[in-house]
PDB file as gemmi writes it, atoms N, CA and C in Angstrom:
CRYST1    1.000    1.000    1.000  90.00  90.00  90.00 P 1                      
ATOM      1  N   GLN A   1       0.819  -1.191   0.000  1.00  0.00           N  
ATOM      2  CA  GLN A   1       0.000   0.000   0.000  1.00  0.00           C  
ATOM      3  C   GLN A   1       0.864   1.256   0.000  1.00  0.00           C  
ATOM      4  N   ARG A   2       1.959   1.210   0.722  1.00  0.00           N  
ATOM      5  CA  ARG A   2       2.830   2.376   0.798  1.00  0.00           C  
ATOM      6  C   ARG A   2       3.405   2.717  -0.577  1.00  0.00           C  
ATOM      7  N   LYS A   3       3.771   1.693  -1.333  1.00  0.00           N  
ATOM      8  CA  LYS A   3       4.326   1.928  -2.665  1.00  0.00           C  
ATOM      9  C   LYS A   3       3.278   2.539  -3.588  1.00  0.00           C  
ATOM     10  N   SER A   4       2.046   2.081  -3.473  1.00  0.00           N  
ATOM     11  CA  SER A   4       0.963   2.657  -4.271  1.00  0.00           C  
ATOM     12  C   SER A   4       0.719   4.108  -3.877  1.00  0.00           C  
ATOM     13  N   PHE A   5       0.820   4.401  -2.590  1.00  0.00           N  
ATOM     14  CA  PHE A   5       0.643   5.767  -2.106  1.00  0.00           C  
ATOM     15  C   PHE A   5       1.731   6.677  -2.668  1.00  0.00           C  
ATOM     16  N   ILE A   6       2.957   6.202  -2.663  1.00  0.00           N  
ATOM     17  CA  ILE A   6       4.073   6.983  -3.209  1.00  0.00           C  
ATOM     18  C   ILE A   6       3.862   7.234  -4.698  1.00  0.00           C  
ATOM     19  N   MET A   7       3.395   6.212  -5.413  1.00  0.00           N  
ATOM     20  CA  MET A   7       3.123   6.372  -6.842  1.00  0.00           C  
ATOM     21  C   MET A   7       2.016   7.406  -7.059  1.00  0.00           C  
ATOM     22  N   ALA A   8       0.995   7.389  -6.231  1.00  0.00           N  
ATOM     23  CA  ALA A   8      -0.095   8.369  -6.345  1.00  0.00           C  
ATOM     24  C   ALA A   8       0.430   9.788  -6.121  1.00  0.00           C  
ATOM     25  N   ILE A   9       1.334   9.949  -5.171  1.00  0.00           N  
ATOM     26  CA  ILE A   9       1.942  11.264  -4.927  1.00  0.00           C  
ATOM     27  C   ILE A   9       2.733  11.713  -6.148  1.00  0.00           C  
ATOM     28  N   ARG A  10       3.484  10.803  -6.746  1.00  0.00           N  
ATOM     29  CA  ARG A  10       4.271  11.144  -7.941  1.00  0.00           C  
ATOM     30  C   ARG A  10       3.357  11.575  -9.091  1.00  0.00           C  
ATOM     31  N   MET A  11       2.241  10.894  -9.258  1.00  0.00           N  
ATOM     32  CA  MET A  11       1.306  11.253 -10.326  1.00  0.00           C  
ATOM     33  C   MET A  11       0.695  12.634 -10.055  1.00  0.00           C  
ATOM     34  N   ALA A  12       0.407  12.920  -8.797  1.00  0.00           N  
ATOM     35  CA  ALA A  12      -0.123  14.239  -8.432  1.00  0.00           C  
ATOM     36  C   ALA A  12       0.922  15.322  -8.708  1.00  0.00           C  
ATOM     37  N   GLN A  13       2.182  15.039  -8.382  1.00  0.00           N  
ATOM     38  CA  GLN A  13       3.260  15.990  -8.666  1.00  0.00           C  
ATOM     39  C   GLN A  13       3.360  16.245 -10.169  1.00  0.00           C  
ATOM     40  N   PHE A  14       3.227  15.185 -10.951  1.00  0.00           N  
ATOM     41  CA  PHE A  14       3.272  15.308 -12.405  1.00  0.00           C  
ATOM     42  C   PHE A  14       2.161  16.245 -12.883  1.00  0.00           C  
ATOM     43  N   ASP A  15       0.941  16.031 -12.381  1.00  0.00           N  
ATOM     44  CA  ASP A  15      -0.201  16.871 -12.770  1.00  0.00           C  
ATOM     45  C   ASP A  15       0.014  18.330 -12.375  1.00  0.00           C  
ATOM     46  N   ILE A  16       0.515  18.559 -11.177  1.00  0.00           N  
ATOM     47  CA  ILE A  16       0.747  19.929 -10.707  1.00  0.00           C  
ATOM     48  C   ILE A  16       1.811  20.618 -11.559  1.00  0.00           C  
ATOM     49  N   LEU A  17       2.911  19.925 -11.828  1.00  0.00           N  
ATOM     50  CA  LEU A  17       3.964  20.507 -12.669  1.00  0.00           C  
ATOM     51  C   LEU A  17       3.447  20.808 -14.068  1.00  0.00           C  
ATOM     52  N   THR A  18       2.613  19.924 -14.607  1.00  0.00           N  
ATOM     53  CA  THR A  18       2.035  20.146 -15.929  1.00  0.00           C  
ATOM     54  C   THR A  18       1.195  21.420 -15.929  1.00  0.00           C  
ATOM     55  N   GLN A  19       0.394  21.605 -14.902  1.00  0.00           N  
ATOM     56  CA  GLN A  19      -0.453  22.799 -14.812  1.00  0.00           C  
ATOM     57  C   GLN A  19       0.379  24.068 -14.631  1.00  0.00           C  
ATOM     58  N   ILE A  20       1.384  24.013 -13.785  1.00  0.00           N  
ATOM     59  CA  ILE A  20       2.199  25.199 -13.502  1.00  0.00           C  
ATOM     60  C   ILE A  20       3.056  25.593 -14.704  1.00  0.00           C  
ATOM     61  N   LYS A  21       3.715  24.610 -15.299  1.00  0.00           N  
ATOM     62  CA  LYS A  21       4.660  24.887 -16.383  1.00  0.00           C  
ATOM     63  C   LYS A  21       3.992  24.999 -17.750  1.00  0.00           C  
ATOM     64  N   GLY A  22       2.814  24.395 -17.909  1.00  0.00           N  
ATOM     65  CA  GLY A  22       2.128  24.455 -19.197  1.00  0.00           C  
ATOM     66  C   GLY A  22       2.579  23.397 -20.184  1.00  0.00           C  
ATOM     67  N   PHE A  23       3.407  22.479 -19.744  1.00  0.00           N  
ATOM     68  CA  PHE A  23       3.823  21.349 -20.574  1.00  0.00           C  
ATOM     69  C   PHE A  23       4.092  20.154 -19.670  1.00  0.00           C  
ATOM     70  N   LYS A  24       4.124  18.983 -20.281  1.00  0.00           N  
ATOM     71  CA  LYS A  24       4.326  17.760 -19.503  1.00  0.00           C  
ATOM     72  C   LYS A  24       5.814  17.551 -19.224  1.00  0.00           C  
ATOM     73  N   PRO A  25       6.177  17.392 -17.959  1.00  0.00           N  
ATOM     74  CA  PRO A  25       7.584  17.137 -17.628  1.00  0.00           C  
ATOM     75  C   PRO A  25       7.977  15.705 -18.004  1.00  0.00           C  
ATOM     76  N   ILE A  26       9.260  15.473 -18.075  1.00  0.00           N  
ATOM     77  CA  ILE A  26       9.758  14.114 -18.287  1.00  0.00           C  
ATOM     78  C   ILE A  26       9.443  13.307 -17.032  1.00  0.00           C  
ATOM     79  N   LEU A  27       8.928  12.113 -17.227  1.00  0.00           N  
ATOM     80  CA  LEU A  27       8.580  11.241 -16.107  1.00  0.00           C  
ATOM     81  C   LEU A  27       9.631  10.142 -15.988  1.00  0.00           C  
ATOM     82  N   LEU A  28      10.264  10.043 -14.837  1.00  0.00           N  
ATOM     83  CA  LEU A  28      11.276   9.024 -14.577  1.00  0.00           C  
ATOM     84  C   LEU A  28      10.696   7.986 -13.633  1.00  0.00           C  
ATOM     85  N   LEU A  29      10.664   6.733 -14.071  1.00  0.00           N  
ATOM     86  CA  LEU A  29      10.122   5.637 -13.261  1.00  0.00           C  
ATOM     87  C   LEU A  29      11.205   4.578 -13.101  1.00  0.00           C  
ATOM     88  N   ASP A  30      11.736   4.467 -11.915  1.00  0.00           N  
ATOM     89  CA  ASP A  30      12.844   3.560 -11.634  1.00  0.00           C  
ATOM     90  C   ASP A  30      12.329   2.244 -11.065  1.00  0.00           C  
ATOM     91  N   ASP A  31      12.482   1.183 -11.847  1.00  0.00           N  
ATOM     92  CA  ASP A  31      12.116  -0.172 -11.414  1.00  0.00           C  
ATOM     93  C   ASP A  31      10.686  -0.221 -10.860  1.00  0.00           C  
ATOM     94  N   ILE A  32       9.796   0.471 -11.529  1.00  0.00           N  
ATOM     95  CA  ILE A  32       8.432   0.662 -11.038  1.00  0.00           C  
ATOM     96  C   ILE A  32       7.610  -0.624 -11.038  1.00  0.00           C  
ATOM     97  N   PHE A  33       7.854  -1.520 -11.977  1.00  0.00           N  
ATOM     98  CA  PHE A  33       7.018  -2.712 -12.083  1.00  0.00           C  
ATOM     99  C   PHE A  33       7.207  -3.668 -10.911  1.00  0.00           C  
ATOM    100  N   ASP A  34       8.332  -3.577 -10.229  1.00  0.00           N  
ATOM    101  CA  ASP A  34       8.534  -4.389  -9.021  1.00  0.00           C  
ATOM    102  C   ASP A  34       7.726  -3.861  -7.842  1.00  0.00           C  
ATOM    103  N   LYS A  35       7.313  -2.610  -7.929  1.00  0.00           N  
ATOM    104  CA  LYS A  35       6.675  -1.954  -6.794  1.00  0.00           C  
ATOM    105  C   LYS A  35       5.154  -1.945  -6.855  1.00  0.00           C  
ATOM    106  N   LEU A  36       4.581  -2.344  -7.997  1.00  0.00           N  
ATOM    107  CA  LEU A  36       3.135  -2.264  -8.176  1.00  0.00           C  
ATOM    108  C   LEU A  36       2.518  -3.641  -8.382  1.00  0.00           C  
ATOM    109  N   ASP A  37       1.259  -3.767  -7.999  1.00  0.00           N  
ATOM    110  CA  ASP A  37       0.546  -5.014  -8.270  1.00  0.00           C  
ATOM    111  C   ASP A  37       0.073  -5.009  -9.730  1.00  0.00           C  
ATOM    112  N   GLU A  38      -0.447  -6.148 -10.167  1.00  0.00           N  
ATOM    113  CA  GLU A  38      -0.813  -6.329 -11.574  1.00  0.00           C  
ATOM    114  C   GLU A  38      -1.847  -5.299 -12.047  1.00  0.00           C  
ATOM    115  N   LYS A  39      -2.824  -5.002 -11.215  1.00  0.00           N  
ATOM    116  CA  LYS A  39      -3.875  -4.038 -11.577  1.00  0.00           C  
ATOM    117  C   LYS A  39      -3.279  -2.652 -11.823  1.00  0.00           C  
ATOM    118  N   ARG A  40      -2.380  -2.229 -10.960  1.00  0.00           N  
ATOM    119  CA  ARG A  40      -1.776  -0.902 -11.099  1.00  0.00           C  
ATOM    120  C   ARG A  40      -0.782  -0.858 -12.263  1.00  0.00           C  
ATOM    121  N   ILE A  41      -0.103  -1.962 -12.502  1.00  0.00           N  
ATOM    122  CA  ILE A  41       0.784  -2.038 -13.665  1.00  0.00           C  
ATOM    123  C   ILE A  41      -0.032  -1.863 -14.937  1.00  0.00           C  
ATOM    124  N   LYS A  42      -1.153  -2.562 -15.022  1.00  0.00           N  
ATOM    125  CA  LYS A  42      -2.011  -2.473 -16.209  1.00  0.00           C  
ATOM    126  C   LYS A  42      -2.481  -1.035 -16.421  1.00  0.00           C  
ATOM    127  N   LYS A  43      -2.888  -0.365 -15.355  1.00  0.00           N  
ATOM    128  CA  LYS A  43      -3.348   1.024 -15.453  1.00  0.00           C  
ATOM    129  C   LYS A  43      -2.215   1.941 -15.907  1.00  0.00           C  
ATOM    130  N   LEU A  44      -1.020   1.756 -15.365  1.00  0.00           N  
ATOM    131  CA  LEU A  44       0.125   2.575 -15.757  1.00  0.00           C  
ATOM    132  C   LEU A  44       0.459   2.369 -17.232  1.00  0.00           C  
ATOM    133  N   VAL A  45       0.449   1.120 -17.690  1.00  0.00           N  
ATOM    134  CA  VAL A  45       0.732   0.820 -19.094  1.00  0.00           C  
ATOM    135  C   VAL A  45      -0.325   1.478 -19.989  1.00  0.00           C  
ATOM    136  N   GLU A  46      -1.584   1.439 -19.583  1.00  0.00           N  
ATOM    137  CA  GLU A  46      -2.646   2.111 -20.346  1.00  0.00           C  
ATOM    138  C   GLU A  46      -2.386   3.611 -20.429  1.00  0.00           C  
ATOM    139  N   MET A  47      -1.956   4.194 -19.329  1.00  0.00           N  
ATOM    140  CA  MET A  47      -1.671   5.631 -19.315  1.00  0.00           C  
ATOM    141  C   MET A  47      -0.498   5.970 -20.233  1.00  0.00           C  
ATOM    142  N   ILE A  48       0.514   5.118 -20.252  1.00  0.00           N  
ATOM    143  CA  ILE A  48       1.653   5.325 -21.152  1.00  0.00           C  
ATOM    144  C   ILE A  48       1.184   5.207 -22.595  1.00  0.00           C  
ATOM    145  N   ASP A  49       0.382   4.189 -22.887  1.00  0.00           N  
ATOM    146  CA  ASP A  49      -0.124   3.961 -24.241  1.00  0.00           C  
ATOM    147  C   ASP A  49      -1.017   5.109 -24.709  1.00  0.00           C  
ATOM    148  N   ASN A  50      -1.811   5.658 -23.813  1.00  0.00           N  
ATOM    149  CA  ASN A  50      -2.718   6.760 -24.164  1.00  0.00           C  
ATOM    150  C   ASN A  50      -2.029   8.118 -24.139  1.00  0.00           C  
ATOM    151  N   LYS A  51      -0.722   8.099 -23.937  1.00  0.00           N  
ATOM    152  CA  LYS A  51       0.106   9.307 -23.946  1.00  0.00           C  
ATOM    153  C   LYS A  51      -0.354  10.346 -22.923  1.00  0.00           C  
ATOM    154  N   VAL A  52      -0.776   9.851 -21.764  1.00  0.00           N  
ATOM    155  CA  VAL A  52      -1.132  10.738 -20.656  1.00  0.00           C  
ATOM    156  C   VAL A  52       0.100  11.537 -20.238  1.00  0.00           C  
ATOM    157  N   PHE A  53       1.251  10.889 -20.320  1.00  0.00           N  
ATOM    158  CA  PHE A  53       2.513  11.521 -19.956  1.00  0.00           C  
ATOM    159  C   PHE A  53       3.199  12.011 -21.218  1.00  0.00           C  
ATOM    160  N   GLY A  54       4.174  12.882 -21.040  1.00  0.00           N  
ATOM    161  CA  GLY A  54       5.006  13.278 -22.163  1.00  0.00           C  
ATOM    162  C   GLY A  54       6.031  12.173 -22.388  1.00  0.00           C  
ATOM    163  N   GLN A  55       7.273  12.511 -22.237  1.00  0.00           N  
ATOM    164  CA  GLN A  55       8.344  11.538 -22.390  1.00  0.00           C  
ATOM    165  C   GLN A  55       8.522  10.777 -21.081  1.00  0.00           C  
ATOM    166  N   VAL A  56       8.641   9.453 -21.198  1.00  0.00           N  
ATOM    167  CA  VAL A  56       8.770   8.593 -20.022  1.00  0.00           C  
ATOM    168  C   VAL A  56      10.064   7.800 -20.134  1.00  0.00           C  
ATOM    169  N   PHE A  57      10.841   7.795 -19.061  1.00  0.00           N  
ATOM    170  CA  PHE A  57      12.018   6.947 -18.962  1.00  0.00           C  
ATOM    171  C   PHE A  57      11.748   5.903 -17.889  1.00  0.00           C  
ATOM    172  N   LEU A  58      11.837   4.640 -18.286  1.00  0.00           N  
ATOM    173  CA  LEU A  58      11.641   3.523 -17.359  1.00  0.00           C  
ATOM    174  C   LEU A  58      12.950   2.785 -17.191  1.00  0.00           C  
ATOM    175  N   THR A  59      13.267   2.435 -15.972  1.00  0.00           N  
ATOM    176  CA  THR A  59      14.378   1.519 -15.746  1.00  0.00           C  
ATOM    177  C   THR A  59      13.806   0.258 -15.128  1.00  0.00           C  
ATOM    178  N   ASP A  60      14.426  -0.858 -15.440  1.00  0.00           N  
ATOM    179  CA  ASP A  60      13.953  -2.129 -14.891  1.00  0.00           C  
ATOM    180  C   ASP A  60      15.121  -3.101 -14.859  1.00  0.00           C  
ATOM    181  N   ALA A  61      15.262  -3.778 -13.763  1.00  0.00           N  
ATOM    182  CA  ALA A  61      16.312  -4.790 -13.627  1.00  0.00           C  
ATOM    183  C   ALA A  61      15.995  -6.018 -14.474  1.00  0.00           C  
ATOM    184  N   ARG A  62      14.742  -6.120 -14.911  1.00  0.00           N  
ATOM    185  CA  ARG A  62      14.312  -7.248 -15.739  1.00  0.00           C  
ATOM    186  C   ARG A  62      13.757  -6.723 -17.062  1.00  0.00           C  
ATOM    187  N   PRO A  63      14.635  -6.409 -18.020  1.00  0.00           N  
ATOM    188  CA  PRO A  63      14.191  -5.781 -19.273  1.00  0.00           C  
ATOM    189  C   PRO A  63      13.210  -6.622 -20.084  1.00  0.00           C  
ATOM    190  N   ASN A  64      13.314  -7.933 -20.002  1.00  0.00           N  
ATOM    191  CA  ASN A  64      12.370  -8.768 -20.753  1.00  0.00           C  
ATOM    192  C   ASN A  64      10.948  -8.578 -20.247  1.00  0.00           C  
ATOM    193  N   ARG A  65      10.788  -8.405 -18.948  1.00  0.00           N  
ATOM    194  CA  ARG A  65       9.467  -8.138 -18.374  1.00  0.00           C  
ATOM    195  C   ARG A  65       8.920  -6.824 -18.933  1.00  0.00           C  
ATOM    196  N   THR A  66       9.756  -5.792 -18.962  1.00  0.00           N  
ATOM    197  CA  THR A  66       9.321  -4.491 -19.462  1.00  0.00           C  
ATOM    198  C   THR A  66       8.912  -4.588 -20.923  1.00  0.00           C  
ATOM    199  N   LYS A  67       9.707  -5.275 -21.717  1.00  0.00           N  
ATOM    200  CA  LYS A  67       9.370  -5.440 -23.137  1.00  0.00           C  
ATOM    201  C   LYS A  67       8.037  -6.152 -23.301  1.00  0.00           C  
ATOM    202  N   GLU A  68       7.789  -7.155 -22.487  1.00  0.00           N  
ATOM    203  CA  GLU A  68       6.525  -7.889 -22.557  1.00  0.00           C  
ATOM    204  C   GLU A  68       5.356  -6.994 -22.140  1.00  0.00           C  
ATOM    205  N   LEU A  69       5.511  -6.249 -21.061  1.00  0.00           N  
ATOM    206  CA  LEU A  69       4.436  -5.379 -20.578  1.00  0.00           C  
ATOM    207  C   LEU A  69       4.101  -4.267 -21.570  1.00  0.00           C  
ATOM    208  N   LEU A  70       5.100  -3.782 -22.288  1.00  0.00           N  
ATOM    209  CA  LEU A  70       4.902  -2.662 -23.206  1.00  0.00           C  
ATOM    210  C   LEU A  70       4.761  -3.103 -24.660  1.00  0.00           C  
ATOM    211  N   LYS A  71       4.594  -4.397 -24.862  1.00  0.00           N  
ATOM    212  CA  LYS A  71       4.443  -4.942 -26.213  1.00  0.00           C  
ATOM    213  C   LYS A  71       3.239  -4.289 -26.892  1.00  0.00           C  
ATOM    214  N   GLY A  72       3.421  -3.849 -28.123  1.00  0.00           N  
ATOM    215  CA  GLY A  72       2.336  -3.237 -28.875  1.00  0.00           C  
ATOM    216  C   GLY A  72       2.209  -1.736 -28.677  1.00  0.00           C  
ATOM    217  N   ILE A  73       3.036  -1.176 -27.825  1.00  0.00           N  
ATOM    218  CA  ILE A  73       3.016   0.267 -27.571  1.00  0.00           C  
ATOM    219  C   ILE A  73       4.220   0.885 -28.281  1.00  0.00           C  
ATOM    220  N   ASP A  74       4.040   2.070 -28.832  1.00  0.00           N  
ATOM    221  CA  ASP A  74       5.116   2.759 -29.541  1.00  0.00           C  
ATOM    222  C   ASP A  74       6.149   3.268 -28.536  1.00  0.00           C  
ATOM    223  N   VAL A  75       7.148   2.438 -28.263  1.00  0.00           N  
ATOM    224  CA  VAL A  75       8.214   2.780 -27.321  1.00  0.00           C  
ATOM    225  C   VAL A  75       9.569   2.466 -27.944  1.00  0.00           C  
ATOM    226  N   ARG A  76      10.592   3.039 -27.386  1.00  0.00           N  
ATOM    227  CA  ARG A  76      11.973   2.752 -27.790  1.00  0.00           C  
ATOM    228  C   ARG A  76      12.698   2.189 -26.582  1.00  0.00           C  
ATOM    229  N   PHE A  77      13.509   1.168 -26.827  1.00  0.00           N  
ATOM    230  CA  PHE A  77      14.268   0.548 -25.742  1.00  0.00           C  
ATOM    231  C   PHE A  77      15.746   0.858 -25.914  1.00  0.00           C  
ATOM    232  N   LEU A  78      16.386   1.153 -24.808  1.00  0.00           N  
ATOM    233  CA  LEU A  78      17.819   1.392 -24.775  1.00  0.00           C  
ATOM    234  C   LEU A  78      18.383   0.513 -23.676  1.00  0.00           C  
ATOM    235  N   GLU A  79      19.282  -0.365 -24.058  1.00  0.00           N  
ATOM    236  CA  GLU A  79      19.901  -1.239 -23.062  1.00  0.00           C  
ATOM    237  C   GLU A  79      21.352  -0.833 -22.884  1.00  0.00           C  
ATOM    238  N   ILE A  80      21.717  -0.628 -21.645  1.00  0.00           N  
ATOM    239  CA  ILE A  80      23.099  -0.288 -21.320  1.00  0.00           C  
ATOM    240  C   ILE A  80      23.651  -1.439 -20.503  1.00  0.00           C  
ATOM    241  N   GLY A  81      24.664  -2.059 -20.982  1.00  0.00           N  
ATOM    242  CA  GLY A  81      25.139  -3.221 -20.264  1.00  0.00           C  
ATOM    243  C   GLY A  81      26.574  -3.303 -20.294  1.00  0.00           C  
TER     244      GLY A  81                                                      
END                                                                             
């Protein structure tokens, strides 16, 4: 629950910054899929697909999981290894 609460705060910060600045800030999500349950992951992926956010940077210790979750969405992957 705490992780979901933190995510909700981050989304609120995103909305406030968007309103204040007049444009969507870059959203950085570090290893987010480990922190959310399946329902919240699905909602986040829908939001990414519907372009609710501007540019999104995701990091994940399990890149294959991220590729599977974002399959069918117009995204670019960068692997640094």
